[in-house]
N, C-alpha and C positions, 0 to 999 in steps of 0.2 A: 823712443818712449821709455820712461823710467817709472818706477813705481812711487817716486817722490812726488808730493803735491806741488803745484804751480805757485811759486813764490815771487814771481816777476823777476827772475834772475838773481835773487838773493839767496844766500845760504841760510839754513835753519839757525845757525848761531848768530846771525846778523838781524834775525826779525825783531829783537827786543822783547821777547817774551820771557817773563820771570817765572821760574817754577820753584816753589818751595822745595828744599832739599828733604825736609820730612815727608811731604806728600810723594816726592819722587821715590824715596826709599821705600815707603809703604806700598806703592803701586808695584815695585819689583818684587819684594819680599815682605808680606805682612808681618808685622811684630807678633811674636807668639804670645799667648795669654799667660800671665804670671800671677803668683800670689804676691799681695802686698805684705808689707812687714807686719801689720797688725793681724792679718790673716795667718801668717806663718807663726806668729807668737801664740795665737790661740790653739793652733794645730799641734805645735811643739809642746805646749803646756799638757794637752791631753797625752800626747806621745810619751812624754817624760813620766807621767803618772803611771801609765800602762807598762812602760819599761820597768819601773820601780816594783810594780806588782808581778813581774816576770811574764806578762802575757805577750808582749811584743819585743822583738829582737832587733829588727832592721827596717829601714824606710828607703823609698826612692821618690824623687821629685821629677815629674816630666812637664815640660812647658811645650805644649803643642800649639799649632795654629788656631784651633778652635776651642781648646779648654787646657786647663792646668790640672794635673793629677798628683795627689800625694798618696803614695801606696804604702801600706803597712804590712810587714811580714813577720811570721813567728820564727822562720828560718829563712835565710837569704837565698837559698836555692829553690824555694817552693813558690807557689802562686801567692799573690797577696791576699791577706785575710780581709782587709777592707781598702777601699779606695775613697778618698775624699776629693770630689771633683768640683771645679769652678768652670761653669760654661756660661759665659756672658749673654750668648744668644738666647738662653732660656730665662734670662733675668726678668723680662716683662710677663712671662707666662707663669711657669712653675716655680721659679726661683733659680738663681745662678748656682747655688751650692746643693750638693747631693752626697750622701754616704751610701756606697754600695758594698755588698759583701762578695765573697768568693764567686758565687754563682752569677753576679752581675744584677742581682735583685736590689732594688732601691729600698734602703731601710728608712731613710728620712730625706726630705727635700724641702728647701725653703729659700727665702730672700735674705736671711741673715745668718751668717756663719755660726755665731755662738748658739743660736737656737737649734740648728742642725746638728751641731757637736754634742748636744745634750743627749743624743742617742747613746753616747758612750758612758753616761752616768749610770745607766742601767747595767746590770751585770750581763755582759755578753761574753760567752765562753765558747770556745771551738769544741765540738763533740767529735771525738775520733771514732 
């Protein structure tokens, strides 16, 4: 007895089953969530403005299986001041986009990134 299903003496590659390569790759290792070009343009526009004002100094982008995160730092060796997250699983509920502060508190959440990024139009300053 083997663990292989009965195929009437045929090998699995001889069964004629066609599998999409894209589906096969996703079943093995799901594609991480990423920011699209227009999303990155909007985020980097805010980032550039804040760097020009001397508020932010560094950033990091993480593409994870369940969400994409753009982290903003005052200094590169510290905790991020803000995290801009894209979580597609929340798109139908609270909105896929969120801005979180250092404590992990959600400052703004929504379905559209430009609307969520308006939280940075207000004067947000780190109090030491």
